[in-house]
C-alpha positions in Angstrom: -24.2 20.8 -5.4 -26.8 21.1 -3.3 -28.4 19.0 -0.1 -30.8 17.0 -2.1 -27.9 14.7 -3.0 -26.5 13.9 0.3 -23.5 11.6 -1.2 -22.7 14.1 -4.0 -22.3 16.8 -0.7 -20.5 14.6 1.5 -18.0 13.7 -1.0 -17.5 17.4 -2.2 -16.7 18.1 1.4 -14.2 15.4 2.0 -12.4 16.4 -1.4 -12.5 20.0 -0.2 -11.2 19.2 3.1 -8.2 16.9 1.7 -7.3 20.2 -0.8 -7.4 22.2 2.3 -4.9 20.0 3.9 -2.8 20.0 0.9 -2.6 23.8 0.9 -1.6 24.2 4.7 1.0 21.4 3.9 2.1 23.4 0.8 3.3 26.1 3.2 5.3 23.9 5.2 7.1 22.5 2.4 10.2 24.5 1.2 12.4 21.9 0.1 12.7 18.3 -1.8 13.6 16.8 1.8 10.4 18.6 3.2 8.1 17.3 0.0 9.6 13.8 -0.1 10.0 13.1 3.8 8.5 15.7 5.4 11.3 16.7 7.3 11.4 13.7 9.2 9.1 15.0 12.1 6.4 12.8 12.0 5.3 11.4 15.0 4.1 8.5 16.7 0.3 8.8 16.0 0.8 10.0 12.0 3.4 7.5 11.6 1.1 4.6 12.3 -2.1 5.7 10.8 -0.3 6.8 7.7 1.6 3.9 7.4 -1.8 1.8 7.4 -4.0 3.9 5.3 -1.0 3.9 2.7 -0.7 0.2 2.9 -4.7 -0.4 2.7 -5.5 0.9 -0.5 -9.1 0.1 -2.0 -8.6 -3.4 -2.4 -9.6 -3.5 1.6 -13.0 -2.3 0.9 -13.4 -3.5 -2.6 -11.1 -6.3 -3.2 -11.2 -8.2 0.0 -15.0 -8.0 1.1 -15.6 -9.6 -2.7 -13.1 -12.3 -2.3 -14.3 -13.7 1.3 -18.1 -13.2 -0.2 -17.0 -15.5 -3.2 -14.8 -18.0 -1.2 -16.4 -17.7 2.4 -13.8 -18.1 5.4 -11.1 -20.1 3.4 -9.8 -17.0 1.7 -9.0 -15.5 5.5 -5.6 -16.5 5.1 -4.5 -13.6 3.0 -5.5 -11.7 6.3 -3.8 -13.5 8.8 -0.5 -13.5 6.2 -0.7 -9.6 6.1 -0.8 -9.7 9.7 1.8 -11.6 10.6 4.0 -9.7 7.6 2.9 -6.3 9.1 3.8 -7.5 12.5 7.3 -8.4 11.5 7.9 -5.2 9.8 6.9 -2.9 12.5 9.2 -4.8 14.7 12.3 -6.1 13.0 12.5 -3.1 9.8 11.2 -0.1 11.3 13.0 0.9 13.6 16.6 -0.7 12.2 15.7 1.0 8.9 14.9 4.4 10.4 18.2 4.1 11.7 20.4 3.2 8.6 18.8 5.7 6.6 19.6 8.4 8.7 23.2 7.2 9.2 23.9 6.5 5.4 24.1 10.3 4.1 20.4 10.9 5.5 18.9 9.1 2.4 15.6 10.1 1.2 14.6 7.1 -0.7 15.1 3.6 -1.2 17.5 3.9 -4.2 19.3 6.6 -2.6 19.6 4.6 1.0 21.0 1.4 -1.1 23.2 3.3 -2.9 24.7 4.9 0.1 24.7 1.9 2.0 26.7 -0.4 -0.5 29.2 2.6 -1.7 28.0 2.3 -5.0 29.3 5.3 -7.1 28.8 3.7 -10.6 24.7 4.2 -10.3 24.0 0.9 -11.2 22.2 0.2 -8.1 20.5 3.6 -7.8 19.1 3.5 -11.4 17.7 -0.2 -11.4 15.9 0.1 -8.3 14.4 3.6 -9.6 13.4 1.5 -12.7 12.1 -1.2 -10.3 10.1 1.1 -8.6 8.7 3.5 -11.6 7.8 0.2 -13.4 5.7 -1.6 -10.6 4.0 1.7 -8.9 3.0 2.6 -12.3 0.8 -0.4 -12.3 0.1 0.0 -8.7 -1.2 3.5 -9.4 -3.4 2.3 -12.0 -5.1 -0.1 -9.3 -6.2 2.7 -7.2 -7.3 4.8 -10.3 -9.5 1.6 -11.2 -10.7 1.3 -7.6 -12.0 5.5 -7.8 -13.4 4.7 -10.7 -15.3 1.9 -9.9 -16.6 3.9 -6.8 -17.9 7.0 -8.9 -18.9 4.7 -11.6 -21.0 2.7 -9.0 -22.3 5.8 -7.0 -22.8 8.4 -9.4 -23.3 5.9 -12.6 -20.9 7.5 -14.7 -19.3 6.1 -17.7 -15.9 4.5 -16.5 -13.4 6.4 -18.8 -15.0 9.5 -17.3 -15.1 7.9 -13.7 -11.3 7.4 -14.1 -10.4 10.8 -14.6 -12.8 12.3 -11.7 -11.4 9.5 -9.2 -7.9 10.6 -9.9 -8.2 14.5 -10.4 -8.5 15.1 -6.8 -5.6 12.7 -5.7 -3.3 14.5 -8.2 -3.7 17.7 -6.8 -3.2 17.8 -3.2 -0.3 15.5 -3.9 1.3 17.8 -6.5 0.5 20.5 -3.9 1.3 19.3 -0.6 3.6 16.7 -1.0 4.8 14.1 2.0 3.3 16.2 4.5 -0.2 16.1 3.1 -0.2 13.1 2.5 0.8 12.0 5.7 -1.6 14.3 7.9 -4.4 13.6 5.3 -3.8 9.7 6.1 -4.9 10.1 9.8 -8.2 11.5 8.5 -8.5 8.9 6.2 -7.3 5.9 8.6 -10.2 7.1 11.0 -12.7 7.2 8.0 -11.6 3.7 6.7 -12.0 2.1 10.5 -15.2 4.1 10.8 -16.8 2.2 7.7 -15.1 -1.4 8.1 -16.7 -1.6 12.1 -20.1 -0.2 11.0 -20.8 -2.2 7.8 -20.5 -5.9 9.4 -22.6 -4.7 12.1 -25.6 -3.8 9.8 -25.2 -6.5 8.0 -25.4 -8.9 11.1 -28.5 -6.8 12.6 -30.1 -6.9 8.9 -30.1 -10.3 8.8 -31.7 -10.9 12.3 -28.3 -11.0 15.1 -25.4 -13.0 15.1 -26.8 -16.6 15.0 -29.8 -15.8 12.4 -26.9 -14.5 10.3 -24.8 -17.6 10.6 -27.6 -19.6 10.0 -28.4 -17.8 6.7 -24.5 -18.5 5.9 -25.3 -22.1 6.2 -28.4 -22.1 4.4 -26.4 -20.4 1.2 -23.8 -22.7 1.6 -21.9 -24.6 4.5 -18.8 -24.7 2.8 -18.4 -20.9 3.5 -17.7 -21.8 7.3 -15.1 -24.1 6.1 -11.4 -22.6 6.9 -10.3 -25.4 4.6 -12.4 -25.2 1.8 -10.7 -26.4 -1.4 -7.5 -25.3 0.3 -4.1 -26.8 -1.0 -1.0 -26.5 0.8 0.4 -24.7 -2.3 -2.8 -22.5 -1.8 -2.5 -21.5 1.7 1.1 -21.0 1.4 0.6 -18.6 -1.4 -2.4 -17.0 0.7 0.3 -16.7 3.7 2.8 -15.3 1.4 1.5 -11.9 0.9 3.1 -11.0 4.1 6.5 -11.3 2.9 5.7 -8.4 0.7 5.7 -5.6 3.5 9.4 -5.5 3.6 9.9 -4.3 0.1 6.9 -1.5 -0.2 8.4 2.0 -0.8 5.3 3.7 0.4 5.1 1.7 3.6 8.8 1.7 4.3 9.0 5.7 3.5 6.8 6.5 6.9 9.4 4.7 8.9 12.2 6.8 7.4 9.9 10.1 8.1 9.4 9.3 11.7 10.6 11.2 14.1 13.1 9.2 15.9 13.4 5.1 16.4 12.0 5.8 19.6 8.8 7.1 18.2 8.5 3.9 15.8 7.6 1.5 19.6 4.1 3.3 20.0 3.4 3.6 16.5 3.9 -0.1 15.9 1.5 -0.8 18.7 -1.0 2.0 17.4 -0.4 0.8 13.7 -1.3 -3.2 14.3 -4.2 -2.6 16.5 -5.4 -0.2 13.4 -4.6 -2.8 11.0 -6.2 -5.9 12.9 -9.4 -4.2 13.4 -9.8 -2.8 9.8 -8.7 -6.3 8.1 -11.2 -7.9 10.5 -14.0 -5.5 9.3 -13.3 -6.3 5.6 -13.6 -10.2 6.7 -16.5 -9.9 8.5 -18.0 -7.6 5.8 -17.7 -10.0 3.3 -18.8 -13.1 5.1 -21.8 -11.6 6.7 -22.7 -10.6 3.3 -23.4 -14.0 2.0 -26.2 -14.6 4.8 -27.7 -11.3 4.0 -27.7 -11.3 0.1 -28.9 -15.1 0.3 -32.0 -13.4 1.0 -32.3 -12.2 -2.3 -31.3 -14.2 -5.3 -31.6 -11.5 -7.7 -28.9 -9.5 -5.5 -26.6 -12.5 -4.4 -26.4 -13.2 -8.3 -25.6 -9.3 -9.1 -23.1 -9.2 -6.4 -21.4 -12.6 -7.6 -21.0 -10.8 -11.0 -19.2 -8.2 -9.6 -17.8 -9.2 -6.3 -15.6 -5.9 -6.3 -19.0 -3.7 -5.9 -20.2 -5.5 -2.4 -19.4 -2.8 -0.3 -20.8 -0.4 -2.5 -24.3 -2.4 -2.3 -24.0 -2.8 1.3 -23.6 1.0 1.6 -26.4 2.1 -0.6 -28.8 -0.7 0.8 -28.5 -0.4 4.4 -27.7 3.3 5.6 -29.2 6.5 5.7 -28.0 8.8 2.5 -25.9 10.9 5.2 -24.1 7.9 6.4 -24.2 6.4 3.2 -22.3 9.6 2.0 -19.4 9.1 5.0 -19.1 5.5 4.2 -18.7 5.9 0.8 -16.2 9.0 1.3 -14.0 6.1 3.3 -13.6 3.9 0.0 -12.3 7.2 -1.4 -10.0 7.6 1.5 -8.9 4.1 1.1 -8.3 4.7 -2.9 -6.8 8.1 -2.3 -4.3 7.2 1.0 -2.8 4.5 -0.9 -2.4 6.5 -4.6 -1.1 9.6 -3.4 1.7 7.6 -1.2 2.5 5.9 -4.4 2.5 8.9 -6.6 4.8 10.7 -3.9 7.4 7.7 -3.8 7.4 7.0 -7.8 8.3 11.0 -8.5 10.9 11.0 -5.3 12.8 8.1 -7.3 12.6 9.5 -10.4 13.6 13.3 -9.1 16.2 12.0 -6.1 17.6 9.4 -8.1 17.7 9.9 -11.8 17.2 13.9 -12.2 19.5 15.1 -9.8 22.3 12.7 -9.9 22.3 12.5 -13.9 20.4 15.9 -15.2 20.1 18.3 -12.1 23.6 18.2 -10.4 23.9 22.2 -9.5 19.8 22.5 -9.8 18.5 24.5 -6.9 15.9 23.2 -4.0 13.2 25.0 -5.7 14.0 23.5 -9.2 13.9 19.9 -7.8 10.9 20.7 -5.6 9.0 21.7 -8.7 10.4 18.6 -10.9 9.1 16.1 -8.4 5.8 17.9 -8.7 5.8 17.5 -12.4 6.8 13.5 -12.2 3.8 13.2 -9.9 1.6 14.5 -12.9 3.5 12.3 -15.5 3.5 9.5 -13.5 -0.1 9.7 -12.7 -1.0 10.0 -16.4 0.6 6.9 -17.3 -1.3 5.2 -14.6 -4.5 6.5 -16.0 -3.9 5.0 -19.3 -3.2 1.7 -17.9 -6.6 1.9 -15.9 -8.8 3.3 -18.7 -9.6 -0.4 -19.8 -12.6 -1.3 -17.9 -11.7 -4.8 -18.3 -9.2 -3.5 -15.1 -9.5 -5.5 -11.9 -8.2 -3.9 -8.4 -6.9 -7.0 -6.9 -5.5 -8.7 -9.8 -3.4 -5.4 -10.4 -2.5 -4.8 -6.5 -1.4 -8.4 -6.3 1.0 -8.2 -9.3 2.9 -4.9 -7.7 2.7 -6.4 -4.2 4.6 -9.3 -5.7 7.2 -7.2 -7.8 8.3 -4.9 -4.8 8.0 -7.6 -2.3 10.7 -9.5 -4.0 12.5 -7.1 -5.4 13.3 -5.2 -2.5 12.3 -7.1 0.5 15.1 -9.5 0.5 17.7 -6.4 0.0 16.1 -4.1 2.8 15.9 -7.2 5.2 19.4 -8.4 5.0 20.8 -4.3 4.7 19.7 -3.9 8.0 20.4 -6.6 9.5 23.8 -8.5 7.8 26.8 -6.4 7.9 28.3 -9.0 5.5 26.2 -7.9 2.4 27.9 -6.3 -0.5 26.9 -4.3 -3.4 26.8 -7.1 -6.2 24.6 -9.0 -3.6 22.4 -6.7 -3.4 22.0 -5.6 -7.0 21.9 -9.7 -7.8 18.8 -9.9 -5.2 17.1 -7.0 -6.8 17.4 -8.7 -10.1 16.9 -12.0 -9.2 13.5 -11.0 -7.2 12.2 -8.9 -10.4 13.1 -11.5 -13.0 11.4 -14.4 -10.9 8.1 -12.6 -10.3 7.5 -11.5 -13.8 8.4 -15.0 -15.4 6.2 -16.8 -12.6 3.4 -14.7 -13.5 3.7 -15.3 -17.1 4.4 -19.3 -16.5 1.9 -19.4 -13.3 3.9 -22.5 -12.5 2.0 -24.8 -9.8 -0.4 -22.3 -8.8 2.1 -20.3 -6.3 1.9 -17.0 -6.0 4.9 -15.3 -7.3 5.9 -13.3 -4.2 6.9 -16.5 -2.7 9.6 -17.7 -5.1 10.6 -14.3 -6.0 11.5 -13.9 -2.1 13.1 -17.1 -2.0 15.6 -17.0 -5.0 16.5 -13.1 -4.2 17.4 -14.1 -0.9 19.3 -17.0 -2.2 21.3 -14.2 -4.7 22.2 -11.7 -2.0 23.7 -14.8 0.2 25.8 -16.6 -2.5 26.7 -13.1 -4.5 27.8 -11.6 -1.2 30.0 -14.6 0.0 31.6 -14.8 -3.5 32.8 -11.4 -3.9 35.3 -9.0 -1.7 33.4 -7.7 1.5 32.1 -4.7 2.2 35.0 -2.0 3.3 35.6 -0.1 6.4 33.4 2.9 5.5 30.3 0.5 5.0 31.0 -1.6 8.4 31.8 1.6 10.1 28.2 3.1 9.1 26.3 -0.2 9.7 28.2 -0.5 13.3 27.0 3.1 14.2 23.4 2.9 13.1 23.1 -0.3 14.9 24.0 0.9 17.9 21.5 3.8 17.6 18.7 1.3 17.1 19.7 -0.9 20.0 20.0 2.2 22.2 16.7 3.9 21.4 14.1 1.2 20.9 
């Protein structure tokens, strides 16, 4: 490791800082509650930046700029949908979920919350939701590993199979050691790096193309349709892109940040910071892809190479426009985007396996230390399964993210939303909604009906199932109504 390779040196420094954070967090992690939710003591800044970093994975720097580069401004609707969905999540879901999980047995995971919220003593709701998490998060984790592999492959020329293992090792290590606190603390640093990279890259593209007017003119010369917000758009297509915003209410790795906040009151300033960070990052990613059209149009050979591998657009921009030392920091930001989401996904998945499957069925007499090490073991097992999926060189970041995002959004989004806003919801309604959302996403993705993103019909059918089934059977019992009223009062008093 020498200073003759600035990019490698920067990567080494970054990874060692992450590992240091992990070992510091290790000293503050004494129980499963600490490992899963950090003892519910996250402040506003850490909550906001951790929620944002865990949300915006490698697709933000690798997937979205590439899509904008190929489609122009007509692909911006996905960013609009995400902003609307995130705002709704912060304003409607965050505070209510924090209060309801606290007053339903101090629930540590979504399956635990569902089981306690609906007095499900059969275990069906808990196990079903844990299995949904296991299936979709394994796919989601694979997308993060693929993104990391593309980074190592592009920067260091590693064979893809080697890059997969290199990109996954650091994330697994510090998640294994430090748990939720390590993930949340490191997310704060990673979110800062991502923001820096996504603001600087489009600025340099504009400057290198001769200024804003020259950059826009170059884009017009390349293809004036890139400036058209409605290029090749259909009603179904726009609904599909905007529909990405529906997914926020069902993403366990994002919802866990709300559950871990210090209080309902602390989520209000967190929402403003989180939305500002997200708007800047999404705007930067869109601008990077957009202005890259004009920049690469000046070199037809480079333009053809980028069009063939659009997920490498950001890496190409960094290598061409930045000093090697700055490029090292920019590429570390890509690794930050990958790691910040992957570690959250691994942690939530292992939490569900430990808290909702192992402890109720196999470890009822388990000590806190035993549960802690079971959770760490699950991190490794889930990561290995994701690596096996990611080993295929044909894997694509955006397609994997799209499928997992839809799965969680449809299976959990309506259940979470109704559970915190409607006291008349029942256990059977929750189970019906979860199953309807999951089945719809799987079937719709397989059949590809009408070209509509599977999250939209999945969310609609799940909501309908919750309403119909909850009204068909007996209503919630007195204990359920009482806990709902208590949590609702706390939310209204503290918001």
